[in-house]
Structures are given as C-alpha cells and as structure tokens.
C-alpha positions in Angstrom: 0.0 0.0 0.0 1.5 3.4 -1.0 -0.7 6.0 0.7 1.6 9.1 0.9 -0.8 11.7 2.4 -4.4 11.8 3.8 -4.8 15.1 5.3 -7.5 17.6 6.2 -6.6 20.9 4.4 -9.6 23.0 5.1 -13.2 22.6 6.6 -14.8 19.5 5.2 -11.9 19.1 2.7 -9.4 16.2 2.5 -6.3 15.7 0.3 -5.1 12.2 -0.6 -1.9 11.4 -2.5 -1.0 7.8 -3.5 2.3 6.7 -5.1 1.7 4.3 -8.0 3.8 1.3 -7.1 1.4 -1.6 -7.4 1.2 -4.0 -10.5 -2.2 -4.5 -12.1 -2.8 -7.9 -10.5 -2.4 -6.5 -7.0 -4.7 -3.6 -7.7 -7.4 -6.1 -8.8 -6.9 -7.9 -5.5 -7.3 -4.7 -3.5 -10.1 -3.4 -5.6 -12.1 -6.3 -7.2 -14.4 -4.9 -9.9 -18.2 -5.0 -9.3 -20.5 -5.8 -12.2 -21.4 -2.1 -12.8 -17.5 -1.2 -13.2 -16.4 -4.0 -15.4 -17.9 -2.4 -18.6 -16.0 1.0 -17.9 -12.8 -0.8 -17.1 -12.8 -2.9 -20.3 -13.0 0.3 -22.4 -9.4 1.1 -21.3 -6.9 -0.8 -23.4 -3.6 0.8 -22.2 -2.0 -0.9 -19.2 -0.8 2.4 -17.7 -4.3 3.8 -17.9 -5.9 0.6 -16.3 -3.4 0.9 -13.3 -4.3 4.6 -13.1 -8.0 4.0 -13.1 -7.8 1.4 -10.5 -5.3 3.3 -8.3 -7.6 6.4 -8.2 -10.5 4.2 -7.0 -8.3 2.6 -4.3 -7.2 6.1 -3.2 -10.8 7.3 -2.9 -11.9 4.3 -1.0 -9.0 4.9 1.4 -9.9 8.5 1.9 -13.7 7.9 2.4 -13.3 4.5 4.2 -16.1 3.2 2.0 -16.5 2.4 -1.7 -18.0 5.0 -4.1 -18.4 5.2 -7.8 -16.6 8.0 -9.9 -18.4 9.1 -13.0 -17.7 12.1 -15.4 -19.7 14.9 -16.8 -20.0 15.5 -20.5 -17.0 17.9 -20.1 -15.1 15.2 -18.5 -15.3 16.6 -14.9 -15.3 13.8 -12.2 -18.2 13.5 -9.7 -19.0 10.9 -7.1 -22.3 9.1 -7.6 -24.9 9.4 -4.9 -22.7 11.8 -2.9 -22.7 15.6 -2.3 -19.0 15.7 -2.0 -17.2 17.7 -4.7 -14.0 16.0 -6.1 -10.9 16.9 -8.2 -8.4 14.3 -9.5 -4.9 14.6 -10.9 -2.4 12.0 -12.1 1.3 12.2 -12.9 3.7 9.4 -13.8 4.3 8.4 -10.3 1.4 9.7 -8.2 -2.4 10.1 -8.1 -3.9 13.1 -6.1 -7.5 13.6 -5.0 -9.3 16.3 -3.1 -12.8 15.8 -1.9 -14.8 18.5 -0.2 -18.3 19.0 1.3 -17.6 22.9 1.5 -15.8 24.0 -1.5 -15.1 23.3 -5.2 -11.6 22.0 -5.3 -9.1 22.0 -8.0 -5.9 19.9 -7.8 -3.0 19.1 -10.1 0.2 17.2 -9.8 3.1 17.4 -12.4 6.4 15.8 -12.8 9.2 18.4 -13.2 10.6 17.6 -16.7 11.8 19.4 -19.9 8.4 18.8 -21.5 7.0 21.8 -19.6 9.9 24.1 -20.9 9.0 23.0 -24.4 5.3 24.2 -24.2 5.7 27.2 -21.8 4.5 29.5 -24.4 1.1 27.8 -24.3 0.5 28.8 -20.7 2.8 31.6 -19.8 2.4 35.3 -21.0 5.3 37.4 -21.9 5.6 38.9 -18.3 5.5 35.6 -16.8 8.2 34.2 -19.0 10.7 36.9 -17.8 10.8 35.7 -14.3 9.5 32.0 -14.6 12.8 30.6 -16.1 13.5 27.5 -14.2 11.8 24.1 -14.7 10.4 23.8 -11.1 8.9 27.3 -11.4 7.4 26.6 -14.9 5.9 23.3 -13.7 4.4 25.1 -10.6 2.7 27.7 -12.9 1.7 25.1 -15.2 0.2 23.0 -12.5 -1.5 25.9 -10.8 -3.4 27.0 -14.0 -4.5 23.3 -14.4 -5.8 23.2 -11.0 -7.8 26.5 -11.6 -9.0 25.4 -15.0 -10.4 22.3 -13.4 -12.7 24.3 -11.2 -14.0 26.4 -14.0 -13.9 23.8 -16.8 -14.5 25.4 -20.2 -14.9 28.9 -19.0 -11.1 29.8 -18.8 -8.0 29.8 -21.1 -4.5 29.5 -19.4 -3.8 33.0 -20.7 -6.8 34.3 -18.8 -4.8 33.4 -15.6 -1.8 35.4 -14.5 0.7 34.1 -11.8 2.5 36.8 -9.6 6.3 36.4 -9.3 7.4 34.0 -6.5 10.2 31.8 -5.4 9.6 28.2 -4.6 10.3 27.0 -1.1 12.0 23.5 -0.6 9.1 21.6 0.6 5.8 23.5 0.4 4.4 27.0 0.2 1.8 29.3 -1.7 1.7 31.9 -4.3 -0.8 34.4 -5.7 -2.5 34.4 -9.1 -5.5 36.2 -10.6 -8.1 35.6 -13.3 -7.9 38.6 -15.6 -10.9 37.5 -17.5 -13.2 38.5 -14.5 -14.1 42.2 -13.9 -12.6 43.1 -11.5 -9.9 40.5 -11.7 -10.4 37.7 -9.1 -7.3 37.3 -7.0 -6.6 34.0 -5.2 -3.9 31.8 -3.6 -2.4 28.5 -4.8 -0.8 26.2 -2.4 1.9 23.7 -3.4 3.9 20.9 -2.2 6.7 18.8 -3.5 6.5 15.0 -3.7 9.9 13.7 -4.8 10.3 15.3 -8.4 6.6 16.2 -8.6 4.8 19.4 -7.7 1.2 19.2 -6.5 -0.8 22.5 -6.4 -4.4 23.1 -5.4 -7.0 25.9 -4.8 -10.6 25.9 -3.4 -13.6 27.9 -4.6 -16.5 28.7 -2.3 -20.0 28.0 -3.4 -20.5 31.9 -3.8 -17.8 31.9 -6.5 -15.1 33.4 -4.6 -11.6 31.6 -4.3 -9.8 31.0 -1.1 -6.4 30.2 0.0 
C-alpha cells in the first residue's frame, strides 16, 4: 500500500496522495471490480491507464473509508455518484492526487518536473511571466496551478486568462498568488503547493458563492 498523504486541508476538505507502485494484479486484488464497473474498465486498453483507473479508486476508497463510484460529466469533470462531495483528481507518472470537499469546489493538479514543460511554456505563460519564470520547477508550478484552476471552471477559462504573480519556490511547500484577468474586476486567489519527490502538487478551493480562497 502506497498512501503518501491523507490530510484535512480545510473545513470538510480532504487531500489524498498515492504513489503508484502496485502491479495490475495486486490492484485487482485490492479493488475487485463490481459488475457495474467492469464495462467501464474494459474500455481502457492501455496498461498504464488501467493501473491509473484502479489506483484512483483505491485512493478514494482509502480517503472515504467506503467504496463509491466515480463518474464524469459531458465535459469530463469527475463527480462521485450518490454523494454531495465535490471531487478533483490528478495523475502524474508516479502519483495520483485527489481532493474531496463538502464545503468547496476543489481544483488539484500534480506534475512531474521535466523538460516537457519548458518546451510548451509559451502555451500557458504570458510574456511577463516568461521573464521571471525561467526554471523548470517554477514553470511546472505555474503550469500545475493553472491546470488546478482550470479544473474548477472547466471550459470557462483559457490559460492566458490566468496570471501568476512572481514568486520563489520553497524547498518543501508554500503558496503563491494568481489572478483571473478575464473577470471584472480580476479575481485574486492563492495557490498552495507541495513537492513529492520530483513532482509538484498544487491546489486551490472555490466557495459556492464563486469566490476563491487560499
């Protein structure tokens, strides 16, 4: 079992992180599929995606201490069947991260620090951000933060609608500020981050009244 984090991060809000170490056979033992899940699982042909699918559900079961079904909206946004909990899910090569909340709309993202982010930085950084966001960890944190916010608002935002204020990364965890320039006036909010080995996890939370919190 590779549960890394299970932690309350705000009122009614739980963060879970799982390191993907199990082979497919062990995951099937831990999480035997029920009849209503077999059809969805059989649609996945890629072995890595199969492990990811199962690991996500193992983590959610560990967090809730009971088994629930994850479904998806027409836009691909996850939700928990027969539950009022809001959920956000992210995967990297080595980790799965989930936030569930009864109080907020969560957005979470986890990314491995790699050259891939530098190669596409023009797609998510504006010219001002590119002046100070020059290292791979910084670029990854900005990319991850915008992904986390995007997951809350779904199709309402573009990455260039979000601006990250200059910051320096702390060795373990910290926070930085950002804003959504598309809104009038621009909505300012905070992103919290943590390092897990060579991965950066970021998250933010939105109140039901549409305001973002730290």
